[in-house]
C-alpha positions as CSV (number, residue, x, y, z in Angstrom):
1,M,0.1,-0.2,0.1
2,V,1.1,3.5,-1.1
3,N,2.1,5.9,2.0
4,V,0.7,9.4,1.0
5,F,2.4,12.4,3.0
6,I,1.0,16.0,2.6
7,I,3.0,18.5,3.5
8,S,1.4,22.2,3.8
9,A,3.3,25.6,5.3
10,P,2.2,29.6,4.4
11,S,4.9,30.7,2.0
12,G,8.4,31.9,3.4
13,S,8.4,29.1,6.2
14,G,10.7,26.8,4.6
15,K,8.5,24.5,3.3
16,S,10.4,23.9,-0.2
17,T,13.8,23.8,1.5
18,L,12.6,20.7,3.4
19,V,10.8,18.9,0.9
20,S,14.3,19.3,-1.5
21,M,16.4,17.6,1.4
22,I,14.1,15.2,2.1
23,R,13.7,14.0,-1.4
24,R,17.4,13.6,-1.2
25,S,17.6,11.7,2.0
26,V,14.5,9.7,2.3
27,P,14.1,6.6,-0.4
28,Q,11.5,5.4,-2.5
29,L,9.7,8.8,-2.9
30,E,7.7,9.6,-5.3
31,F,7.3,14.0,-5.5
32,S,4.2,15.3,-7.4
33,I,5.2,18.4,-9.5
34,S,2.0,20.8,-9.3
35,Y,0.1,22.2,-12.3
36,T,0.0,26.0,-12.3
37,T,-1.5,28.5,-14.6
38,R,0.7,30.8,-13.2
39,K,3.5,32.5,-15.5
40,P,6.9,31.1,-14.8
41,R,9.6,32.8,-12.7
42,G,13.3,33.7,-13.1
43,A,14.7,30.4,-13.9
44,E,11.8,28.3,-13.4
45,Q,11.3,25.2,-15.9
46,N,8.8,23.5,-17.3
47,G,8.0,19.8,-15.6
48,R,10.8,20.7,-13.3
49,E,9.1,23.2,-10.8
50,Y,6.0,23.2,-11.9
51,F,3.8,22.2,-15.3
52,F,3.0,25.3,-16.8
53,V,-0.4,24.9,-18.2
54,S,-3.0,27.6,-19.8
55,R,-6.4,28.2,-18.0
56,E,-8.2,26.6,-20.6
57,E,-6.1,23.4,-20.4
58,F,-6.5,23.5,-16.6
59,R,-10.1,23.8,-16.6
60,Q,-10.2,21.0,-19.1
61,M,-8.3,18.8,-16.8
62,I,-10.6,19.7,-14.1
63,R,-14.1,18.7,-16.2
64,E,-11.9,15.4,-16.9
65,D,-11.5,14.9,-13.0
66,Q,-7.9,14.3,-13.6
67,F,-7.1,16.3,-10.5
68,L,-6.5,14.6,-6.7
69,E,-6.9,17.9,-5.6
70,Y,-6.8,21.9,-6.9
71,A,-7.2,25.4,-5.6
72,V,-7.6,29.2,-6.8
73,V,-4.7,30.9,-4.8
74,F,-4.9,34.6,-4.3
75,E,-8.4,34.8,-6.4
76,T,-5.7,34.9,-9.8
77,D,-4.3,30.9,-10.5
78,Y,-4.9,27.7,-10.4
79,Y,-2.7,25.1,-8.7
80,G,-3.5,21.4,-8.6
81,T,-1.9,17.9,-8.4
82,A,-2.8,15.4,-11.3
83,C,-4.6,12.3,-10.3
84,R,-1.5,10.1,-11.9
85,F,1.2,11.2,-9.6
86,L,-0.9,8.5,-6.9
87,D,-1.2,5.9,-9.7
88,Q,2.5,6.3,-10.4
89,A,3.4,6.1,-7.0
90,K,1.4,3.0,-6.7
91,N,2.9,1.2,-9.6
92,Q,6.6,2.2,-8.6
93,G,6.3,0.6,-4.8
94,K,7.0,4.2,-4.1
95,D,5.1,6.4,-1.4
96,L,3.5,9.9,-2.5
97,L,4.6,13.0,-1.4
98,L,2.6,16.5,-1.9
99,D,3.5,19.7,-1.5
100,I,0.4,21.4,-1.8
101,D,-1.7,24.3,0.8
102,V,-4.4,24.0,3.0
103,Q,-7.6,23.8,0.6
104,G,-5.3,20.9,-1.2
105,A,-4.7,19.2,1.9
106,A,-8.5,19.0,3.1
107,Q,-9.2,17.8,-0.4
108,V,-6.7,14.9,-0.6
109,K,-7.5,14.0,3.4
110,K,-11.4,13.1,1.9
111,K,-9.9,11.3,-0.7
112,V,-7.1,9.4,0.8
113,R,-8.6,9.4,4.5
114,E,-5.3,7.3,5.7
115,A,-2.8,10.1,4.3
116,V,-0.7,11.7,7.1
117,S,-0.4,15.3,7.0
118,I,2.4,17.9,8.2
119,F,2.2,21.6,8.8
120,I,5.1,23.5,8.7
121,L,5.1,26.7,10.9
122,P,7.5,29.7,11.3
123,P,8.8,30.6,14.8
124,N,6.4,33.4,14.9
125,R,5.4,36.3,12.3
126,S,8.3,38.4,12.7
127,K,10.2,35.9,11.5
128,L,7.9,34.9,8.5
129,E,8.0,38.4,7.5
130,E,11.7,38.8,7.7
131,R,12.2,35.7,5.5
132,L,9.5,37.1,3.1
133,R,11.4,40.2,2.8
134,S,14.9,38.7,2.7
135,R,13.8,36.9,-0.9
136,G,13.3,39.9,-2.5
137,Q,10.6,38.8,-4.9
138,D,7.5,40.5,-3.7
139,A,6.2,44.4,-3.5
140,E,5.5,45.3,0.1
141,E,1.2,44.8,-1.1
142,K,2.2,41.3,-2.0
143,I,3.9,40.9,1.7
144,Q,1.5,42.0,3.5
145,R,-0.9,40.0,1.5
146,R,0.9,36.7,2.0
147,L,1.3,37.6,5.8
148,E,-2.6,37.6,6.1
149,E,-2.7,34.3,4.4
150,A,-0.3,32.6,6.7
151,R,-2.6,33.6,9.4
152,R,-5.5,32.5,8.0
153,E,-3.9,29.0,7.1
154,I,-2.1,28.7,10.5
155,E,-6.0,28.5,11.6
156,N,-6.2,25.1,10.4
157,Y,-3.3,23.8,12.2
158,D,-5.4,21.4,14.0
159,K,-6.7,19.5,10.8
160,Y,-3.3,18.3,10.6
161,D,-1.7,15.2,12.2
162,Y,2.1,16.2,12.8
163,I,3.1,20.0,13.3
164,L,6.9,21.1,12.6
165,V,8.2,24.5,13.6
166,N,10.7,25.3,11.4
167,D,13.4,27.9,13.6
168,H,16.7,25.5,13.0
169,L,17.0,24.1,9.8
170,D,19.0,21.0,10.7
171,D,16.2,19.6,13.5
172,S,13.8,20.5,11.6
173,V,14.9,17.8,8.7
174,K,15.7,15.3,11.1
175,A,12.3,15.7,12.7
176,L,10.3,15.8,9.0
177,E,12.9,12.5,8.0
178,A,11.5,10.7,11.3
179,I,8.0,11.7,10.8
180,L,8.1,9.9,7.3
181,L,10.2,7.0,8.3
182,S,8.3,6.2,11.3
183,E,4.9,6.0,9.2
184,R,6.3,4.1,6.8
185,Q,7.7,1.3,9.3
186,K,4.7,1.3,11.3
187,R,2.7,0.6,8.4
188,A,5.2,-2.2,7.5
189,G,4.9,-3.7,10.8
190,N,8.9,-2.6,12.1
191,P,8.7,0.4,13.7
192,D,12.0,1.9,14.7
193,A,12.0,3.1,18.6
194,N,14.0,6.0,18.1
195,L,12.6,7.4,15.2
196,A,9.0,6.7,16.7
197,V,10.0,8.6,19.8
198,L,11.2,12.2,17.5
199,A,8.2,11.8,15.1
200,E,5.6,11.5,18.3
201,N,7.4,14.6,19.6
202,C,5.9,16.3,16.6
203,R,2.2,14.9,17.0
204,L,-0.3,17.5,17.0
205,E,-1.3,16.6,21.1
206,N,2.3,17.1,22.1
207,V,3.2,20.4,20.5
208,R,-0.3,22.4,21.0
209,D,1.7,24.4,24.3
210,R,4.5,25.0,21.8
211,L,1.6,26.6,19.2
212,D,0.3,28.9,21.7
213,P,2.5,31.9,21.4
214,I,3.3,31.6,17.6
215,L,-0.7,31.4,17.1
216,Q,-0.7,34.7,19.2
217,S,2.2,36.5,17.4
218,F,-0.3,36.3,14.2
219,R,-3.3,37.4,16.1
220,E,-2.1,40.3,17.6
221,V,-1.5,41.8,14.4
222,V,-4.9,41.7,13.8
223,A,-5.9,42.8,17.0
224,G,-4.0,45.6,16.7
225,G,-5.6,46.7,13.7
226,K,-2.0,46.5,11.6
């Protein structure tokens, strides 16, 4: 049976870096490349970062029920995961890793109930804003929009199985590896005790106390009218 791992995070939380490192360190993972209607940025290439398609092509895929999940982001562009990646993983005896947003995660969970979901959080709002600004990619209006979107996404944290606070990259990589490998081993009936302990430390019920100040850092801005 194929294991499906869902990873979600607000933009700027370091998700892409973590996913890239996990793909190199954890064997037998099929990674889904999303389809999108947005234009390529910088050195992005079709079929590497995304499959870039027109709106009409995307809508045709929707009509043909080709997506495992899809969503409209910032009310402008479509993003979606093709069902074929799940089929490929099954045929190759691999697990499927999905890098998708909160909307997409909810859709996949309805279709693949045993999917394991992981939400990556920044240490606080200030750190997220700092990371967004350091990328130098977005105008001020877009940065503020991303921060507001992050606030809304973070409120869905309790719909995920695991929560990973990405404050130290090396620790985050080890924890993410432990989650994937321990879930894989558990379902295969040969769990590793050390990996299981590290993974369980990230279980939703075991990190709630740590989440309170992070959530509050986002809510305070709204309360202050900023």
